[in-house]
C-alpha positions in Angstrom: -77.8 -67.1 270.8 -78.5 -68.1 267.3 -81.8 -67.4 266.3 -82.9 -70.7 266.0 -81.3 -71.7 269.4 -83.7 -73.1 272.7 -82.5 -74.1 275.6 -84.5 -75.4 278.4 -84.0 -74.9 282.2 -85.7 -76.2 285.3 -87.3 -79.2 283.2 -88.2 -76.8 280.6 -90.4 -74.8 282.8 -87.8 -72.0 282.2 -86.8 -71.4 278.3 -84.1 -69.2 276.4 -85.5 -68.9 272.7 -84.4 -65.6 270.8 -87.4 -63.9 269.0 -86.8 -60.6 267.1 -90.0 -58.4 268.2 -91.1 -55.8 265.5 -94.3 -54.9 267.6 -95.1 -54.3 271.0 -96.0 -56.6 273.9 -96.5 -60.3 272.6 -95.7 -58.8 269.2 -99.1 -56.4 269.1 -99.2 -54.0 266.6 -96.4 -55.6 264.2 -98.2 -55.5 261.2 -98.9 -51.5 261.4 -97.6 -49.4 258.9 -94.6 -47.5 259.0 -95.6 -44.1 260.1 -98.1 -45.3 262.4 -95.6 -47.9 263.9 -92.8 -44.9 264.3 -95.2 -42.9 266.2 -96.3 -46.0 268.7 -93.5 -48.0 269.3 -90.8 -45.0 269.0 -91.8 -41.4 269.5 -94.3 -41.7 272.2 -92.3 -44.3 274.6 -89.3 -41.9 273.8 -91.3 -39.0 275.3 -92.5 -41.1 278.0 -88.8 -42.1 278.7 -87.9 -38.5 278.8 -90.7 -37.5 281.0 -89.8 -40.1 283.6 -86.3 -39.0 283.5 -87.6 -35.5 283.7 -89.9 -36.6 286.4 -87.0 -37.8 288.8 -84.7 -34.8 288.0 -86.9 -32.2 288.8 -89.1 -33.4 291.7 -86.4 -33.7 294.5 -89.0 -34.6 297.1 -89.4 -38.5 296.1 -88.7 -41.1 298.2 -86.1 -43.7 297.0 -88.7 -46.3 296.2 -90.1 -44.3 293.8 -87.0 -43.0 292.2 -86.1 -46.6 292.2 -89.4 -47.6 290.2 -88.9 -44.7 287.6 -85.2 -45.8 287.2 -86.5 -49.3 286.8 -89.2 -47.8 283.9 -86.7 -45.3 282.5 -83.8 -47.7 282.0 -85.9 -50.8 280.6 -88.0 -48.5 278.3 -84.7 -46.9 276.9 -83.1 -50.4 276.4 -86.2 -51.4 274.1 -86.7 -48.2 272.5 -82.5 -48.2 271.6 -82.8 -51.8 270.3 -86.0 -50.7 268.2 -84.5 -47.7 267.0 -81.1 -48.9 266.4 -82.1 -52.3 264.8 -85.6 -52.1 263.9 -86.8 -54.7 266.6 -86.6 -55.9 270.1 -84.7 -59.1 270.8 -86.9 -61.2 273.5 -85.5 -64.7 274.5 -86.8 -65.6 277.6 -90.3 -67.4 278.6 -91.4 -69.2 281.9 -94.0 -71.5 282.2 -95.0 -72.8 285.5 -98.8 -74.9 284.7 -100.8 -72.0 286.3 -98.4 -69.1 285.6 -97.1 -68.6 282.1 -95.3 -65.5 280.3 -94.9 -64.3 276.7 -91.4 -64.4 275.4 -89.8 -61.1 277.1 -86.5 -59.5 277.8 -84.7 -58.3 280.6 -85.4 -54.3 279.8 -89.4 -55.7 280.1 -88.9 -57.5 283.4 -86.9 -54.0 284.7 -90.2 -51.7 283.4 -92.6 -54.6 284.9 -90.8 -54.7 288.2 -90.9 -50.7 288.4 -94.8 -50.6 287.8 -95.2 -53.7 290.1 -93.5 -51.5 292.6 -95.1 -48.4 292.3 -98.5 -50.0 292.2 -97.6 -52.1 295.6 -96.3 -48.4 297.0 -99.5 -46.7 295.9 -101.9 -49.7 297.5 -99.8 -49.7 300.8 -100.0 -45.8 300.8 -103.6 -45.9 300.3 -104.4 -48.3 302.9 -102.2 -46.4 305.2 -104.5 -43.6 304.7 -107.6 -45.5 305.1 -106.0 -46.8 308.5 -105.3 -43.0 309.7 -108.8 -41.4 308.8 
């Protein structure tokens, strides 16, 4: 997909538009200085990804849903970190707009991270509800 390409699907509710994102979520922090940017967008996320990977390798009593969730987060995070370190930016290309629900431009790695976090949150809420019912 060329940087200027713009494709619309489902009556332009889903569009593909290539954007090179040098910041974080919705390009936040793209104007930060080089050193701060490296620490915030390369070093800290890499440490978080490695921590997640070590967590699922060391902790052997995790259920499959937790493992899946952490793998989604680690995999998506690794994809974004790789792009950021090798290319200096992350390629975002998807945008969804269904009037009451609209996203920024994102990529598959972002979707993987968000799905993993969402599953963990739902799992935590269900376990909390289950604990309240048992007490």
